[in-house]
C-alpha positions as CSV (number, residue, x, y, z in Angstrom):
1,M,-26.5,95.7,217.6
2,R,-29.7,96.4,215.6
3,R,-30.1,99.7,217.3
4,T,-26.5,100.7,216.4
5,I,-27.1,99.9,212.8
6,V,-30.3,102.0,212.7
7,L,-28.5,104.9,214.3
8,L,-25.7,104.6,211.8
9,T,-28.1,104.5,208.9
10,I,-29.8,107.7,210.2
11,L,-26.5,109.4,210.6
12,I,-25.4,108.5,207.0
13,I,-28.7,109.9,205.7
14,L,-28.3,113.1,207.6
15,L,-24.7,113.6,206.4
16,T,-25.9,112.9,202.8
17,I,-28.5,115.7,203.2
18,L,-26.5,118.2,205.1
19,A,-23.0,117.8,203.6
20,P,-23.7,119.5,200.3
21,A,-25.3,122.5,202.1
22,A,-22.3,122.7,204.5
23,L,-19.8,122.6,201.6
24,A,-21.7,125.3,199.7
25,A,-22.1,127.6,202.7
26,P,-18.8,129.5,202.3
27,D,-19.6,130.5,198.7
28,Q,-23.2,131.4,199.6
29,A,-21.9,133.5,202.5
30,F,-19.6,135.5,200.2
31,P,-21.6,136.5,197.2
32,K,-20.1,136.7,193.7
33,I,-21.7,140.1,193.0
34,L,-21.8,142.9,195.6
35,P,-24.2,145.6,194.3
36,L,-23.5,149.4,194.7
37,P,-26.0,152.3,194.6
38,D,-27.4,153.5,191.3
39,G,-25.2,156.2,189.8
40,F,-22.4,155.7,192.3
41,A,-19.5,155.9,189.8
42,P,-17.0,153.8,191.7
43,E,-13.3,153.7,191.2
44,G,-11.4,152.5,194.3
45,V,-12.1,149.4,196.5
46,A,-10.4,148.5,199.8
47,V,-10.9,145.9,202.6
48,G,-10.9,147.0,206.2
49,R,-11.2,145.2,209.5
50,G,-13.1,141.9,209.6
51,T,-15.2,141.5,206.4
52,T,-15.8,145.2,205.9
53,F,-15.1,146.7,202.5
54,Y,-15.2,150.2,201.2
55,V,-15.7,151.7,197.7
56,G,-15.0,155.3,196.8
57,S,-17.1,157.4,194.2
58,L,-15.9,159.8,191.6
59,A,-19.4,161.3,191.7
60,G,-19.4,163.6,194.8
61,G,-16.7,161.8,196.7
62,A,-19.0,159.5,198.6
63,V,-17.8,156.3,200.2
64,Y,-19.9,153.0,200.4
65,R,-19.3,150.6,203.2
66,G,-20.4,147.0,203.0
67,D,-19.9,143.4,204.3
68,L,-18.1,140.9,202.1
69,R,-19.9,138.1,203.8
70,T,-23.4,139.3,203.1
71,G,-23.0,141.8,200.2
72,E,-25.0,144.3,202.1
73,G,-24.1,147.9,202.9
74,D,-24.9,151.6,202.5
75,V,-23.4,154.9,201.8
76,F,-21.0,155.6,204.6
77,V,-19.5,159.0,203.7
78,Q,-22.1,161.3,202.1
79,P,-21.3,163.1,198.8
80,K,-19.9,166.6,199.0
81,G,-19.8,169.3,196.3
82,G,-16.4,169.6,194.6
83,R,-15.1,166.3,195.9
84,A,-14.3,163.1,194.0
85,I,-12.6,160.0,195.2
86,A,-10.5,157.6,193.2
87,G,-8.2,155.1,194.8
88,I,-8.6,154.2,198.5
89,Y,-6.8,152.3,201.2
90,V,-7.4,151.4,204.9
91,D,-4.7,151.7,207.5
92,Q,-6.0,149.2,210.0
93,R,-3.7,150.4,212.8
94,A,-5.7,153.6,213.3
95,N,-8.7,152.4,211.4
96,T,-8.4,155.3,208.9
97,L,-9.4,155.4,205.3
98,F,-7.1,157.3,202.9
99,A,-8.7,158.5,199.7
100,S,-7.2,160.0,196.5
101,G,-8.9,163.2,195.4
102,A,-8.7,163.0,191.6
103,L,-8.8,166.4,189.8
104,S,-8.9,168.3,193.1
105,G,-5.2,167.5,193.7
106,S,-6.1,166.6,197.3
107,A,-6.1,163.6,199.6
108,Y,-8.7,162.9,202.2
109,V,-8.6,160.9,205.4
110,F,-11.8,159.5,207.0
111,D,-12.4,157.6,210.2
112,A,-13.2,154.1,209.0
113,Q,-15.5,153.5,211.9
114,S,-17.7,156.6,212.0
115,G,-17.1,158.0,208.5
116,A,-16.1,161.4,209.8
117,E,-13.5,163.3,207.8
118,R,-10.4,163.5,210.0
119,T,-8.4,165.8,207.7
120,S,-7.4,166.6,204.1
121,Y,-4.2,167.5,202.4
122,Q,-3.4,169.6,199.3
123,L,-0.9,167.5,197.4
124,A,-0.5,169.0,194.0
125,A,0.6,172.7,194.2
126,G,-1.1,174.4,191.3
127,G,0.1,172.0,188.5
128,P,-1.8,169.4,186.5
129,A,-3.3,166.9,188.9
130,F,-5.3,163.7,189.0
131,I,-4.5,162.1,192.3
132,N,-5.2,158.5,191.4
133,D,-4.2,155.9,193.9
134,V,-2.7,155.5,197.4
135,I,-0.8,152.9,199.4
136,V,-0.1,153.0,203.1
137,T,3.2,151.6,204.6
138,R,4.4,151.5,208.2
139,D,5.5,155.1,208.1
140,A,3.8,156.9,205.3
141,A,0.9,157.1,202.8
142,Y,2.0,157.5,199.1
143,F,-0.2,159.0,196.4
144,T,0.2,159.0,192.6
145,N,-0.5,161.8,190.2
146,S,-1.5,160.6,186.8
147,F,-0.8,164.0,185.2
148,A,2.6,164.8,186.7
149,A,5.8,162.9,187.2
150,E,5.7,163.1,190.9
151,I,4.3,161.2,193.9
152,Y,3.4,162.5,197.4
153,R,4.4,161.3,200.8
154,V,2.3,161.9,203.9
155,P,4.4,160.7,206.8
156,L,2.6,158.9,209.6
157,G,3.5,158.8,213.3
158,P,3.2,156.0,215.9
159,G,0.1,154.0,215.4
160,G,-0.6,155.7,212.1
161,S,-1.1,159.2,213.6
162,L,-1.6,162.0,211.0
163,P,0.7,164.9,210.3
164,N,-0.1,168.5,209.5
165,Q,0.0,169.9,206.0
166,S,3.5,171.3,206.3
167,Q,4.9,167.7,206.5
168,V,3.6,166.6,203.2
169,Q,6.4,165.9,200.7
170,T,6.4,166.1,196.9
171,I,8.8,163.5,195.4
172,P,9.7,163.8,191.7
173,L,9.8,160.6,189.7
174,T,13.2,160.3,188.1
175,G,15.7,157.7,186.8
176,A,14.1,155.5,184.1
177,W,10.6,157.1,184.6
178,V,9.0,158.1,181.2
179,Q,6.2,160.6,181.4
180,I,4.0,160.8,178.3
181,P,2.9,164.5,177.8
182,G,-0.6,165.7,176.9
183,A,-3.8,166.8,178.5
184,F,-5.6,163.9,180.2
185,V,-2.9,161.4,179.4
186,F,-2.8,158.9,182.3
187,N,0.7,158.0,183.4
188,A,1.3,157.0,187.0
189,N,-1.7,155.1,188.2
190,G,-1.8,152.1,190.6
191,I,0.7,152.0,193.5
192,E,1.9,149.3,195.9
193,A,4.7,148.8,198.4
194,T,6.8,145.9,199.3
195,S,6.2,144.4,202.8
196,D,9.4,145.9,204.2
197,G,8.7,149.4,202.7
198,R,11.9,149.4,200.7
199,W,10.3,149.8,197.3
200,L,7.2,151.1,195.7
201,L,5.7,149.6,192.6
202,I,3.9,152.0,190.2
203,V,2.4,151.2,186.8
204,N,2.2,153.7,183.9
205,S,-1.1,153.2,182.2
206,T,-0.1,154.6,178.9
207,T,3.3,153.0,178.4
208,G,2.4,149.8,180.1
209,T,5.6,149.9,182.1
210,L,5.8,148.7,185.7
211,Y,8.4,150.6,187.8
212,R,10.3,149.8,191.0
213,V,10.6,153.1,192.8
214,D,12.8,154.3,195.7
215,P,10.2,155.9,198.1
216,Q,12.9,158.3,199.5
217,T,14.3,159.6,196.2
218,G,11.7,158.8,193.5
219,S,14.3,157.1,191.4
220,A,12.5,154.6,189.1
221,T,13.7,151.5,187.4
222,G,11.7,149.6,184.9
223,V,10.7,146.1,186.0
224,D,11.8,143.7,183.3
225,L,8.7,141.7,182.3
226,G,10.3,140.4,179.0
227,A,8.0,141.0,176.1
228,A,4.9,141.6,178.3
229,S,3.2,145.0,178.6
230,L,0.7,146.3,181.2
231,T,-1.0,148.9,179.1
232,A,-4.3,150.1,180.6
233,G,-2.7,149.1,184.0
234,D,-4.8,150.5,186.9
235,G,-5.0,149.3,190.5
236,L,-2.3,147.1,191.9
237,R,-2.3,144.7,194.8
238,L,0.7,142.8,196.1
239,Q,0.7,139.5,198.0
240,G,4.2,138.3,198.7
241,K,5.9,138.3,195.4
242,T,2.7,138.1,193.4
243,L,1.4,141.3,191.9
244,F,-2.2,141.6,190.7
245,V,-2.5,144.3,188.0
246,V,-6.0,145.5,186.9
247,R,-6.1,146.3,183.2
248,N,-9.3,148.3,183.1
249,Q,-10.4,148.7,179.4
250,L,-9.2,145.2,178.7
251,N,-11.3,143.6,181.4
252,Q,-8.4,141.7,182.7
253,I,-6.2,141.2,185.8
254,A,-2.6,140.3,185.0
255,V,-0.9,138.1,187.6
256,V,2.8,138.9,187.8
257,K,5.3,136.8,189.6
258,L,8.2,139.1,190.8
259,A,11.8,138.3,191.5
260,P,13.1,138.6,195.1
261,D,14.6,142.1,194.3
262,Y,11.4,143.2,192.4
263,A,13.5,144.2,189.4
264,S,12.1,141.6,187.1
265,G,9.1,139.4,186.8
266,T,6.9,137.2,184.7
267,V,3.2,137.6,183.7
268,E,2.2,134.1,184.7
269,R,-1.5,134.3,183.8
270,T,-4.5,136.5,183.2
271,I,-7.7,136.5,185.1
272,T,-10.9,137.3,183.2
273,D,-14.5,137.1,184.3
274,P,-17.8,137.5,182.4
275,A,-18.9,139.9,185.1
276,F,-16.0,142.4,184.4
277,E,-17.2,145.8,183.2
278,V,-14.1,147.9,183.1
279,P,-12.7,147.1,186.5
280,T,-10.3,149.7,187.9
281,T,-9.0,148.5,191.3
282,V,-8.8,145.3,193.3
283,A,-8.7,144.2,196.9
284,L,-7.6,141.0,198.6
285,F,-9.4,139.0,201.2
286,G,-8.1,135.6,202.0
287,S,-8.3,133.4,198.9
288,R,-10.5,135.9,197.1
289,L,-10.1,138.9,194.9
290,Y,-12.6,141.8,194.7
291,A,-12.6,144.0,191.6
292,V,-14.8,147.1,191.4
293,N,-16.5,147.7,188.0
294,A,-16.2,151.4,187.0
295,R,-18.0,150.9,183.7
296,F,-16.0,153.7,182.0
297,G,-17.5,154.4,178.5
298,L,-20.3,151.8,178.9
299,P,-24.1,152.6,178.7
300,P,-25.8,153.3,182.0
301,G,-26.1,150.2,184.1
302,P,-25.7,148.9,187.6
303,F,-22.4,149.3,189.4
304,N,-21.0,146.5,191.5
305,V,-18.0,144.7,193.0
306,V,-17.1,141.3,191.6
307,Q,-15.6,138.4,193.7
308,M,-13.4,135.8,192.2
309,P,-10.8,133.2,193.4
310,R,-7.3,134.5,193.8
311,N,-5.7,131.4,192.4
């Protein structure tokens, strides 16, 4: 009996010592701040297989690959003259990384394992172009152009196989879509897709309007958010009927609860964080959000990705 009491006492002491460390381990394993290289000029962030994350660069079109669990990583795709990368997205079926080519009017596709460029597509045919963001559905990749009222569809074959240039489609944005004219006025920005692929969601950064768009025709309907506006809306990420909208210059992420038909919604809350420094896009991983700090208009300083709870 005495021996049992002694063993129980030792066990209680060990649990008292070890339990706090065990409880803290998940947070320690997933750091709050994930540093990026000096001068990287990030814009897009995406999560790939496992705990791998990717960040694209406007400066030379490099891609950084890191580990959410450790915060460590390195430049995965080397910079290339004349290339810039804005929004990115990983198609995990074929382990391919789709990247928006900004002012080039192009899109790039990289092997998410090796970093090799698999192909590129010319999306905007001679008109004004800032290819800003991308989303991949079961049958296509869709890209926004912030300077023109059109989106682009890159159809995908079985397992996410890639088409040739001739299959790329330009889809005009029509219906209720409002395009604000002017040089370097950002209109269509972040893009998402419903899980069944029936609708696209696109935010207009200047008007603050969120649109539900038919991916086949480009016909747009304004999503009724009541009196709420999403000005400075940038990257979007959809989880079920909850849409996370990054509002870059405001250092906010709006959390929008959408109706079953995606035609209306309510801004339920706003996420802020002292570590935000003009975030542009956001990725989801489990119960966490990861926002990349672009630092547009701020003095020189370190670039990073910020982790925060989703709820």
